[in-house]
KOLVO-138660 format. One line per 5 residues: their letters; for each residue y, x, z of N, C-alpha, C. Coordinates in Angstrom, 1 decimal, padded with zeros to 4 digits. Each point is the difference from the previous one (the first is absolute). Layout:
REM KOLVO-138660
A = Y:X:Z:Y:X:Z:Y:X:Z | ...
REM end
This chain:
REM KOLVO-138660
MIGAS = 013.8:-045.3:-004.8:-000.9:001.0:000.3:-000.8:000.5:-001.2 | -000.4:001.3:000.1:-000.8:000.7:-001.0:-001.2:000.6:000.5 | -000.9:000.4:-000.9:-001.1:000.9:000.3:-000.8:-000.5:001.3 | -000.1:000.9:000.9:-000.8:-000.3:001.2:000.4:-001.1:000.8 | 001.4:-000.1:000.2:000.5:-001.0:000.7:-000.3:-001.5:-000.5
REALA = 000.1:-000.1:-001.3:-000.3:-001.3:-000.6:-001.5:-000.3:000.2 | -000.9:000.9:-000.1:-001.4:-000.3:000.3:-000.2:-000.3:001.5 | 000.7:000.7:000.9:-000.1:-000.4:001.4:000.5:-001.3:000.3 | 001.2:-000.5:-000.5:000.4:-001.2:000.1:-000.9:-001.1:-000.4 | -000.6:000.2:-001.2:-000.9:-000.9:-000.6:-001.3:-000.2:001.0
AGREN = -000.4:001.1:000.6:-001.1:-000.1:000.9:000.4:-000.7:001.2 | 001.2:000.2:000.5:000.4:-000.7:001.2:000.2:-001.4:-000.2 | 000.4:-000.4:-001.2:000.1:-001.5:-000.3:-001.4:-000.6:000.0 | -000.9:000.7:-000.6:-001.4:-000.6:-000.1:-000.5:-000.1:001.4 | 000.2:001.1:000.9:-000.5:-000.2:001.5:000.6:-001.1:000.6
LESLT = 001.4:-000.2:-000.3:000.7:-001.3:000.6:-000.7:-001.3:-000.4 | -000.2:000.0:-001.3:-000.5:-001.3:-000.6:-001.4:-000.2:000.6 | -000.9:001.0:000.1:-001.3:-000.2:000.6:000.1:-000.4:001.5 | 000.9:000.6:000.7:000.2:-000.4:001.4:000.4:-001.4:000.2 | 001.0:-000.5:-000.8:000.5:-001.3:000.1:-000.9:-001.1:-000.6
DNTSV = -001.0:000.5:-000.7:-001.0:-001.1:-000.4:-000.7:-000.6:001.1 | 000.0:000.7:001.2:-000.6:-000.5:001.2:001.1:-001.0:000.6 | -000.5:-001.3:000.0:000.8:-001.0:000.5:000.5:000.1:001.5 | -000.7:000.8:000.8:000.3:000.4:001.4:001.2:000.8:000.1 | 000.4:000.7:-001.1:001.1:001.0:000.0:001.3:-000.7:-000.1
DSAKL = 001.0:000.2:000.9:001.3:-000.5:000.0:000.9:000.8:-000.9 | 000.2:-000.4:-001.3:000.7:000.8:-000.9:001.5:000.1:000.3 | 000.5:-001.0:000.6:001.4:000.1:000.4:000.3:001.0:001.2 | -001.0:000.1:000.9:000.1:001.0:001.0:-000.2:001.4:-000.6 | -000.9:000.1:-000.9:-000.2:001.3:-000.7:001.3:000.4:-000.7
AEELA = 000.6:-000.9:-000.6:001.3:000.3:-000.6:001.0:000.5:001.0 | 000.0:-000.7:001.0:001.1:000.5:001.1:-000.3:001.4:000.5 | -001.4:000.3:000.3:-000.3:001.3:000.4:000.2:001.1:-001.0 | -000.3:-000.3:-001.3:000.2:001.0:-001.1:001.5:000.3:-000.1 | 000.9:-001.1:000.3:001.4:000.3:-000.2:000.4:000.9:001.1
AVTAL = -000.6:-000.2:001.3:000.3:001.0:001.2:-000.4:001.4:-000.4 | -001.1:000.1:-000.6:-000.5:001.3:-000.4:000.9:000.7:-001.1 | 000.4:-000.8:-000.8:001.0:000.4:-001.1:001.3:000.6:000.7 | 000.5:-000.7:001.0:001.1:000.4:000.7:-000.2:001.3:000.7 | -001.2:000.2:000.6:-000.3:001.2:000.6:-000.1:001.2:-000.9
LDREV = -000.7:-000.2:-001.2:000.0:001.1:-000.8:001.3:000.4:-000.7 | 000.8:-001.1:-000.2:001.3:000.2:-000.6:000.9:000.8:001.0 | -000.1:-000.2:001.3:000.9:000.6:001.0:-000.6:001.5:000.3 | -001.4:000.1:000.0:-000.5:001.3:000.5:-000.5:000.9:-001.2 | 001.0:000.8:-000.5:-000.2:000.8:-001.1:-001.2:001.0:000.1
SLRRV = 000.0:000.6:001.1:-001.1:001.0:000.3:-001.4:-000.7:000.1 | -000.1:-001.1:000.5:-001.3:-000.8:000.1:-000.5:-000.3:-001.4 | 000.8:-000.5:-000.9:-000.4:-000.4:-001.3:-000.4:001.3:-000.9 | 000.7:001.1:000.3:-000.3:001.2:-000.7:-001.4:000.5:000.4 | -000.3:-000.1:001.3:-001.3:000.4:000.6:-001.1:-001.0:-000.7
LTDPS = 000.3:-001.2:-000.1:-001.0:-001.0:-000.5:-000.2:000.1:-001.5 | 000.9:000.7:-000.7:-000.3:000.2:-001.4:-000.2:001.4:-000.4 | -000.2:000.9:001.0:-000.3:001.4:-000.2:-001.3:000.1:-000.7 | 000.0:000.6:-001.2:-001.3:000.2:-000.7:-000.9:000.9:000.6 | 000.5:001.0:000.9:-000.7:001.0:000.5:-000.9:-000.5:001.3
RSGQD = 000.4:-001.2:000.5:-000.8:-000.7:001.1:-001.0:-000.9:-000.5 | -001.1:000.0:000.6:-001.1:-001.0:-000.5:000.3:-001.4:000.2 | -000.4:-000.9:-000.8:000.3:-001.4:000.2:-000.6:-000.5:001.3 | -001.1:000.5:000.5:-000.5:-000.4:001.2:001.0:000.3:001.2 | 000.5:001.2:-000.1:001.0:000.5:001.1:001.1:-001.0:000.1
KAQLV = 000.5:-000.3:-001.3:001.2:-000.9:000.0:-000.3:-001.3:000.4 | -001.2:-000.5:-000.3:-000.4:-001.4:000.5:-000.2:000.0:001.4 | -000.4:001.2:000.7:-000.2:000.0:001.4:001.5:000.0:000.8 | 000.9:000.6:-000.7:001.2:000.0:000.5:000.7:-001.4:000.0 | -000.1:-000.6:-001.1:000.4:-001.4:000.0:-000.6:-000.9:001.0
SSLLS = -001.3:000.1:000.1:-000.7:-000.7:001.1:000.6:000.3:001.4 | 000.3:001.2:000.2:000.5:000.4:001.4:001.3:-000.5:000.3 | 000.8:-000.1:-001.2:001.4:-000.5:000.1:000.1:-001.6:000.2 | -000.9:-000.7:-000.8:000.2:-001.4:-000.2:-000.9:-000.9:000.7 | -001.2:000.6:000.5:-001.0:-000.9:000.7:000.6:-000.4:001.4
GQVSG = -000.1:-001.4:000.2:000.6:-000.7:001.1:001.4:-000.4:-000.3 | 000.6:000.5:-001.1:001.4:-000.4:-000.3:-000.1:-001.1:-001.0 | -001.0:000.1:-001.0:-000.2:-001.0:-001.1:-001.4:-000.4:000.0 | -000.3:-001.0:-000.8:-001.5:-000.4:-000.2:-000.8:001.1:-000.6 | -001.3:-000.2:000.2:-001.0:000.9:-000.6:000.1:000.0:-001.5
ETVDL = 000.3:-001.2:-000.6:000.1:000.0:-001.4:001.1:000.7:-000.5 | 001.2:000.1:000.6:001.1:000.7:-000.5:-000.3:001.6:000.2 | -000.7:000.3:001.1:-000.4:001.4:000.1:-000.9:000.5:-001.1 | -000.9:-000.9:-000.3:-000.9:000.3:-001.1:000.6:000.1:-001.4 | 001.0:-000.8:-000.3:000.8:000.0:-001.3:000.8:001.3:-000.1
VSGLV = 000.7:000.3:001.1:000.9:001.2:000.0:-000.8:001.3:000.0 | -001.3:000.0:000.7:-000.9:001.1:000.0:-000.4:000.2:-001.5 | -000.4:-001.1:-000.7:-000.3:000.1:-001.4:001.0:000.7:-000.9 | 001.3:-000.3:000.3:001.1:000.5:-000.8:000.2:001.5:000.2 | -000.2:000.4:001.3:000.2:001.4:000.2:-001.1:000.9:-000.4
RSRWS = -001.2:-000.7:-000.2:-001.2:000.8:-000.5:000.3:000.4:-001.6 | 000.8:-000.8:-000.6:000.3:000.2:-001.4:001.0:001.2:-000.2 | 000.0:000.4:-001.3:001.0:001.0:-000.2:001.3:-000.6:-000.6 | 001.2:000.6:000.3:001.2:-000.6:-000.4:000.9:001.0:-000.6 | 000.7:-000.4:-001.1:000.9:001.0:-000.7:001.2:000.4:000.8
GSRDL = 000.4:-000.9:000.9:001.1:000.4:000.9:000.0:-000.9:001.3 | 000.5:000.5:001.1:-000.1:-000.6:001.2:000.7:-001.4:000.1 | 001.1:-000.1:-000.9:000.7:-001.3:000.0:-000.8:-001.1:-000.6 | -001.0:000.5:-000.8:-000.8:-001.0:-000.7:-000.9:-000.8:001.0 | -000.4:000.7:001.0:-000.7:-000.6:001.1:000.7:-001.2:000.6
VDAAE = 001.4:000.2:000.3:000.7:-001.0:000.6:000.2:-001.2:-000.9 | 000.2:000.3:-001.4:000.2:-000.9:-000.9:-001.2:-001.0:-000.1 | -001.3:000.7:000.1:-001.2:-000.7:-000.1:-000.2:-000.9:001.2 | 000.4:000.5:001.2:-000.2:-000.9:001.2:000.9:-001.2:000.0 | 001.2:000.2:-000.6:001.0:-001.1:-000.1:-000.6:-001.0:-001.1
ELAAY = -000.4:000.5:-001.1:-000.6:-000.9:-001.0:-001.2:-000.8:000.5 | -000.8:000.6:000.9:-001.2:-000.7:000.4:000.4:-001.0:001.1 | 001.1:000.3:000.8:000.5:-000.9:000.9:000.4:-001.3:-000.7 | 000.8:000.1:-001.1:000.4:-001.1:-000.8:-001.1:-000.7:-000.6 | -000.9:000.7:-000.5:-001.2:-000.6:-000.7:-000.8:-000.8:001.1
AEIIA = -000.1:000.5:001.1:-000.8:-000.7:001.1:000.8:-001.3:000.3 | 001.3:-000.1:000.0:000.8:-001.2:000.2:-000.3:-001.0:-001.3 | 000.0:000.6:-001.1:-000.3:-000.9:-001.2:-001.3:-000.6:000.2 | -001.1:000.8:000.4:-001.4:-000.6:000.2:000.0:-001.1:001.0 | 000.8:000.3:001.1:000.1:-001.0:001.1:000.6:-001.4:-000.6
AEKAG = 001.0:000.1:-000.8:000.6:-001.2:-000.6:-001.2:-000.7:-000.9 | -000.7:000.8:-000.8:-001.0:-000.5:-000.9:-001.0:-000.7:000.9 | -000.5:000.6:001.1:-001.0:-000.6:000.8:000.5:-001.4:000.6 | 001.4:-000.1:000.3:000.5:-001.2:000.5:000.3:-001.0:-001.0 | -000.2:000.3:-001.3:000.3:-000.9:-001.1:001.5:-000.1:-000.2
SLDDV = 000.8:001.0:000.3:001.4:-000.1:-000.1:000.6:001.1:-000.9 | -000.9:000.7:-000.8:000.6:001.2:-000.8:000.9:-000.5:-001.1 | -000.1:-001.2:-000.5:000.9:-000.5:-001.0:001.3:-000.3:000.6 | 000.1:-000.5:001.3:001.2:-000.2:000.6:000.7:001.3:000.3 | -000.7:001.0:000.5:000.6:001.2:000.3:000.6:000.7:-001.2
EDELF = -000.7:-000.1:-001.2:000.5:000.7:-001.2:001.3:-000.7:-000.5 | 000.0:-001.3:000.1:001.1:-000.8:-000.4:001.2:000.3:000.9 | -000.2:000.0:001.3:001.1:000.4:001.0:000.5:001.2:-000.2 | -000.8:001.0:-000.2:000.5:001.3:-000.2:000.9:000.1:-001.3 | -000.4:-000.7:-001.1:000.8:000.0:-001.2:001.3:-000.7:000.3
RFGRV = 000.1:-001.1:000.7:001.1:-000.8:000.2:001.0:000.8:000.9 | -000.6:000.6:001.0:000.8:000.9:000.9:000.7:001.1:-000.8 | -000.7:000.6:-000.9:000.5:001.0:-000.8:001.2:-000.5:-000.9 | -000.1:-001.2:-000.5:001.1:-000.5:-000.8:001.2:-000.5:000.9 | -000.3:-000.4:001.2:001.1:-000.3:000.9:000.8:001.2:000.3
VAGSH = -000.7:001.1:000.3:000.7:001.3:000.3:000.8:000.5:-001.2 | -000.6:-000.1:-001.1:000.6:000.4:-001.2:001.3:-000.7:-000.2 | 000.1:-001.2:000.3:001.1:-000.8:-000.3:001.2:000.0:001.0 | -000.4:000.9:001.2:001.0:000.1:001.1:000.2:001.5:000.4 | 001.2:000.5:-000.5:000.3:001.4:000.3:000.0:000.2:001.5
ELRSA = 000.7:-001.0:000.7:000.2:000.1:001.4:-001.4:-000.1:000.8 | -000.9:-000.7:-000.4:-001.4:-000.1:000.6:-000.7:001.4:-000.2 | 000.1:000.4:-001.2:-000.7:001.2:-000.4:000.5:001.2:000.9 | 001.3:000.0:000.1:000.6:001.1:000.7:-000.4:000.0:001.5 | 000.0:-001.3:000.6:-000.5:-000.1:001.4:-001.4:000.4:000.2
LTEPK = -000.9:-000.2:-001.0:-001.4:000.3:000.1:-000.3:001.5:-000.3 | 000.9:000.6:-000.6:-000.3:001.4:-000.4:001.0:001.0:000.6 | 000.9:-000.5:000.9:001.0:000.9:000.7:-000.8:001.0:000.9 | 000.2:001.3:-000.3:-000.7:001.0:000.8:000.3:000.0:001.5 | 001.2:-000.3:000.2:000.5:000.0:001.4:-000.5:-001.1:000.8
AGVAE = -000.5:-001.1:-000.6:-000.4:-001.2:000.8:-001.3:000.4:000.6 | -000.2:-000.4:001.2:-001.3:000.3:000.8:-001.1:-001.0:-000.4 | -001.3:000.5:000.4:-001.1:-000.8:-000.3:000.0:-001.4:000.6 | 000.5:-000.1:001.3:000.1:-001.3:000.6:000.9:-000.9:-000.7 | 001.2:000.5:-000.5:000.9:-000.8:-000.7:-000.5:-000.5:-001.3
KTALI = -000.7:000.7:-000.8:-000.5:-000.2:-001.3:-001.1:-001.1:000.2 | -000.9:000.2:001.0:-001.1:-000.8:000.3:000.5:-001.4:000.4 | 001.0:-000.1:000.8:000.8:-001.3:000.4:000.4:-000.7:-001.3 | 000.7:000.8:-000.9:000.5:-000.6:-001.2:-001.1:-000.7:-000.8 | -001.2:000.8:-000.2:-000.9:-000.5:-000.8:-000.7:-001.3:000.7
KKLLG = -000.1:000.1:001.2:-000.5:-001.3:000.8:000.9:-001.2:-000.2 | 001.3:000.3:-000.1:001.0:-001.0:-000.2:-000.2:-000.6:-001.4 | -000.3:000.9:-000.9:000.0:-000.5:-001.5:-001.4:-000.7:-000.3 | -001.1:000.6:000.6:-001.3:-000.5:-000.4:-000.8:-000.6:001.1 | 000.4:000.2:001.2:-000.8:-000.6:001.0:-000.1:-001.6:-000.1
GRANP = -001.3:-000.5:000.2:-000.2:-001.4:-000.1:000.2:-000.5:-001.4 | 000.4:000.7:-001.0:000.0:-000.4:-001.4:-001.0:000.7:-000.9 | -000.4:001.2:000.4:-000.9:000.8:-000.8:-001.4:000.2:000.7 | -001.0:000.4:-000.7:-001.3:000.2:000.5:000.1:001.3:001.0 | -000.6:000.0:001.1:000.1:001.1:000.9:-000.3:001.4:-000.7
GTVRL = -000.9:000.0:-000.9:-000.3:001.2:-000.8:001.1:000.5:-000.8 | 000.7:-001.0:-000.6:001.3:000.5:-000.7:001.0:000.6:000.9 | 000.2:-000.6:001.1:001.0:000.5:000.9:-000.5:001.4:000.5 | -001.3:000.3:000.2:-000.4:001.3:000.5:000.3:001.0:-001.1 | -000.4:-000.3:-001.2:000.2:000.9:-001.2:001.5:000.3:-000.1
VTSLV = 000.8:-000.9:000.0:001.4:000.2:-000.3:000.6:000.8:001.2 | -000.4:-000.3:001.2:000.5:000.8:001.1:-000.3:001.4:000.0 | -001.4:000.3:-000.4:-000.4:001.3:-000.1:000.8:000.8:-001.0 | 000.3:-000.7:-001.2:000.7:000.7:-001.0:001.5:000.3:000.3 | 000.6:-001.0:000.6:001.4:000.1:000.4:000.2:001.0:001.1
TNPRG = -000.8:000.0:001.0:000.2:000.9:001.2:-000.6:001.4:-000.3 | -000.9:000.2:-001.0:-000.5:001.4:-000.3:-000.2:000.1:-001.4 | 001.1:000.1:-000.7:-000.1:000.1:-001.5:-000.6:001.3:-000.6 | 000.1:001.0:000.7:-000.5:001.2:-000.4:000.4:000.5:-001.4 | 001.3:-000.1:-000.2:000.5:000.4:-001.3:000.0:-000.9:-001.1
RSLEQ = -000.7:-001.2:000.2:-000.1:-000.9:-001.0:001.2:-001.1:000.0 | 000.4:-000.4:-001.2:001.0:-001.1:000.0:-000.7:-001.2:000.4 | 000.7:-001.1:000.4:-000.5:-001.3:000.4:-000.7:-000.5:-001.2 | 000.5:000.1:-001.3:-000.6:-000.5:-001.1:-001.3:000.6:-000.4 | -000.1:001.3:000.2:-001.3:000.8:-000.2:-001.1:-000.4:000.9
GLESY = 000.4:-000.2:001.3:-000.9:-000.3:000.9:-000.6:-001.4:-000.2 | 000.8:-001.0:-000.3:-000.4:-001.4:-000.3:-000.9:000.0:-001.3 | 000.4:000.8:-001.0:-000.9:000.2:-001.2:-001.3:000.5:000.3 | -000.1:001.0:001.0:-001.3:000.6:000.3:-000.9:-001.0:000.7 | 000.6:-000.9:000.8:-000.8:-001.1:000.6:-000.5:-000.9:-001.1
SKLAA = 000.8:-000.4:-000.9:-000.4:-000.8:-001.1:-001.2:000.5:-000.7 | 000.1:001.4:-000.3:-001.2:000.7:-000.7:-001.2:000.0:000.8 | 000.1:000.1:001.2:-001.2:000.1:001.0:-000.7:-001.4:000.0 | 000.9:-001.0:000.1:-000.7:-001.3:-000.1:-000.6:-000.4:-001.2 | 000.6:000.5:-001.1:-000.5:-000.2:-001.3:-001.4:000.8:-000.2
ARRDR = 000.0:001.1:000.5:-001.3:000.9:-000.2:-001.1:-000.5:000.9 | 000.4:-000.7:001.1:-001.0:-000.6:000.8:-000.8:-001.1:-000.7 | 000.7:-000.6:-000.9:-000.7:-001.2:-000.7:-000.2:000.4:-001.5 | 000.2:001.2:-000.2:-000.3:000.5:-001.4:000.8:-000.7:-001.1 | 001.3:-000.1:000.3:000.9:-000.8:-000.9:001.4:000.9:-000.2
VVALV = 000.7:-000.5:-001.0:001.3:000.7:-000.2:001.1:-001.2:000.3 | 001.1:000.7:000.3:001.2:-000.8:000.3:001.0:000.0:-001.0 | 000.5:-001.3:-000.4:000.9:-000.1:-001.1:001.3:-000.6:000.6 | 001.1:000.7:-000.3:001.3:-000.6:000.4:000.6:-000.7:-001.1 | 000.1:-001.4:000.2:000.4:-001.0:-001.1:001.4:-000.4:000.3
TAAVP = 000.9:000.2:-001.0:001.4:-000.4:000.2:000.2:-001.3:-001.1 | 000.5:-001.0:000.7:000.2:-001.2:-000.8:001.3:-000.7:000.5 | 000.6:-000.8:-001.0:001.2:-000.7:000.3:-000.2:-001.1:001.0 | -001.1:-000.6:-000.1:-000.2:-001.1:000.9:-001.4:000.1:000.6 | -000.3:-000.7:001.1:-001.3:000.2:000.6:-001.2:-000.6:-000.8
LSDRQ = -001.1:000.7:-000.1:-001.1:-000.4:-000.8:-000.8:-001.1:000.7 | -000.6:-000.9:-000.8:-000.8:-000.9:000.6:-001.3:000.6:000.3 | -001.0:-000.6:000.9:-001.3:000.4:000.3:-000.7:000.3:-001.3 | 000.1:-000.9:-001.0:-000.8:000.1:-001.1:000.5:001.2:-000.9 | 001.2:000.2:000.0:000.6:001.1:-000.8:-000.5:001.4:000.7
KERLA = 000.0:000.0:001.3:-000.4:001.2:000.7:-001.5:000.3:-000.3 | -000.8:-001.1:000.0:-001.4:000.2:-000.2:-000.3:000.5:-001.4 | 000.8:-000.6:-001.0:-000.2:000.4:-001.5:000.5:001.6:-000.1 | 001.1:000.2:000.6:000.5:001.4:-000.1:-000.9:001.0:000.6 | -000.6:-000.3:001.2:-000.9:000.9:000.7:-001.2:000.2:-000.8
AALGG = -000.5:-001.1:-000.6:-001.3:000.1:-000.8:000.2:000.8:-001.3 | 001.3:-000.2:-000.6:000.2:000.8:-001.2:000.1:001.5:000.3 | 000.7:000.3:001.2:000.2:001.5:000.3:-001.3:000.5:000.5 | -000.9:-000.8:000.6:-001.3:000.5:000.5:-000.9:000.3:-001.2 | 000.2:-000.8:-001.1:-000.8:000.4:-001.2:000.5:001.2:-000.7
LYGRQ = 001.3:000.2:000.1:000.5:001.1:-000.6:-000.4:001.4:000.7 | 000.1:-000.1:001.3:-000.3:001.2:000.8:-001.3:000.1:000.5 | -000.9:-001.0:000.0:-001.4:000.0:000.3:-000.2:000.1:001.5 | 001.1:-000.5:000.7:-000.1:-000.1:001.4:000.7:-001.3:000.5 | -000.2:-000.3:001.3:000.7:-001.2:000.6:001.4:000.5:000.2
VHLNI = 001.0:-000.9:-000.3:001.4:000.3:000.1:000.6:-000.9:001.1 | 000.8:000.6:000.9:000.8:-000.8:000.9:001.4:000.0:-000.4 | 000.6:-001.1:000.0:001.5:-000.1:-000.5:001.0:-000.1:001.1 | 000.9:000.9:000.0:001.2:000.0:000.9:001.2:-000.5:-001.0 | 000.5:-001.2:000.4:001.0:-000.6:-000.9:001.3:000.0:000.5
DIDPE = 001.0:000.6:-000.7:001.3:000.2:000.3:000.9:-000.9:-001.0 | 000.9:-000.7:000.7:000.8:-001.0:-000.9:001.5:000.6:-000.2 | 000.2:000.1:-001.4:001.3:000.6:-000.4:000.5:-000.7:-001.1 | 001.1:-000.9:000.3:000.6:-001.0:-001.2:000.4:000.8:-001.1 | 000.4:001.3:000.2:000.6:000.8:-001.1:-000.9:000.3:-001.1
VVGGV = -001.4:-000.2:000.2:-000.9:000.3:-001.1:000.0:-001.2:-001.1 | 000.7:-001.1:000.5:000.2:-001.2:-000.9:-001.3:-000.8:-000.2 | -001.1:000.5:-000.5:-001.1:-000.7:-000.2:-001.2:000.9:-000.3 | -001.2:-000.3:000.0:-001.1:000.8:-000.1:-000.4:000.7:001.2 | -000.8:001.0:-000.1:-000.5:000.8:001.2:000.0:001.6:-000.4
RVQIG = 000.3:000.8:001.0:-000.2:001.4:-000.1:-001.1:000.4:001.0 | -001.0:000.7:-000.6:-001.1:000.4:001.0:-000.1:001.6:000.1 | -000.1:000.5:001.2:-000.1:001.4:000.2:-001.3:000.3:000.8 | -000.9:000.9:-000.5:-001.1:000.4:000.7:000.0:001.5:000.0 | 000.1:000.5:001.0:000.2:001.5:000.1:001.2:000.4:-000.8
DEIID = -000.2:000.9:-001.0:001.1:000.5:-001.0:000.1:-000.8:-001.1 | -001.0:-001.0:-000.3:000.0:-000.8:-001.2:000.9:-001.2:000.1 | 000.7:-000.3:-000.9:000.9:-001.2:-000.1:-000.2:-000.8:-001.1 | -000.2:-001.3:000.2:-000.1:-001.0:-001.1:001.2:-000.9:000.1 | 000.9:000.1:-000.8:001.3:-000.7:000.1:000.0:-001.3:-001.1
GTVSS = -000.1:-001.1:000.5:000.2:-001.1:-000.9:001.0:-000.9:000.3 | 001.1:000.6:000.7:001.1:-000.9:000.4:001.1:-000.2:-001.1 | 000.7:-001.1:000.1:000.9:-000.2:-001.0:001.2:001.0:000.0 | 000.4:000.4:001.2:001.1:001.0:000.1:-000.4:001.3:-000.7 | -001.3:000.4:000.1:-000.6:001.2:-000.6:000.1:-000.2:-001.6
RLEGA = -000.4:-001.1:-000.5:000.1:-000.3:-001.4:001.4:000.0:-000.6 | 000.9:-000.6:000.8:001.4:000.0:-000.4:000.5:001.3:000.0 | -000.3:000.9:000.9:000.5:001.4:000.1:-000.6:000.7:-001.2 | -001.2:-000.2:-000.3:-000.6:000.7:-001.2:000.7:-000.4:-001.3 | 000.3:-001.3:000.0:000.8:-000.4:-001.3:001.4:000.6:000.0
RQALE = 000.6:000.1:001.2:001.4:000.5:000.0:-000.1:001.5:-000.5 | -001.0:000.8:000.5:-000.1:001.4:-000.4:-000.3:000.1:-001.5 | -000.8:-000.9:-000.4:-000.4:000.0:-001.5:001.3:-000.2:-000.9 | 000.8:-001.0:000.5:001.3:-000.2:-000.8:001.0:001.2:000.1 | -000.1:000.6:001.2:000.9:001.2:000.2:-000.3:001.2:-000.8
G = -001.5:000.0:-000.2:-000.5:001.2:-000.7:000.2:-000.2:-001.5
REM end
């Protein structure tokens, strides 16, 4: 998002955080209702155009939201969506994207409140690696002709009873309503939301063998000192790296693997 839409999303996130600071607010229910609003806005093109029309006053648009949603969702959800439509948006699709992001963010907050955010982050990462390693599974989850019920049942079979309920809900939402995103892009966006919630960055660490707890602590501490923020490690095991580790944070890569050094030596000899 750019310009006005970025500012509107930031304001919506602040409103969500303030609202969920109240311990009586059910963040998981809020996430479910925001997901339903996202589906409504995604489906009803004329409605989202009206709600982002700059010629209409914010109050008029908020009243329209209230008339449509009151009695269908909680007052907290009505207030959040009303706040969104009072803001200015660069495009009508941005409103849908914002509602979707806030739904996922509310799910992240629910996991944090339950003390299970670390589990959810790790499960989302492992699920992504499993999908990346199975063309058949990825095809089944992304097949456009497969119905919502079929995909939901497959996710329940894969994760039900094995993963945190929040993980299951996030993956189900992504798979059944990708809205143009790839599975990988959606999982990465969830990871970024979780990291943003705790003001930390996520490092993808590739190693030949599993790291010990002590090694993880030392690596996280070293990266934290380098980036000035807490670092969460997602660890991928790849025997082909031979030894050492490869760290990727965003677009930055720190490659200390033996395979990388051997490749560098080979290129130097060929040069």
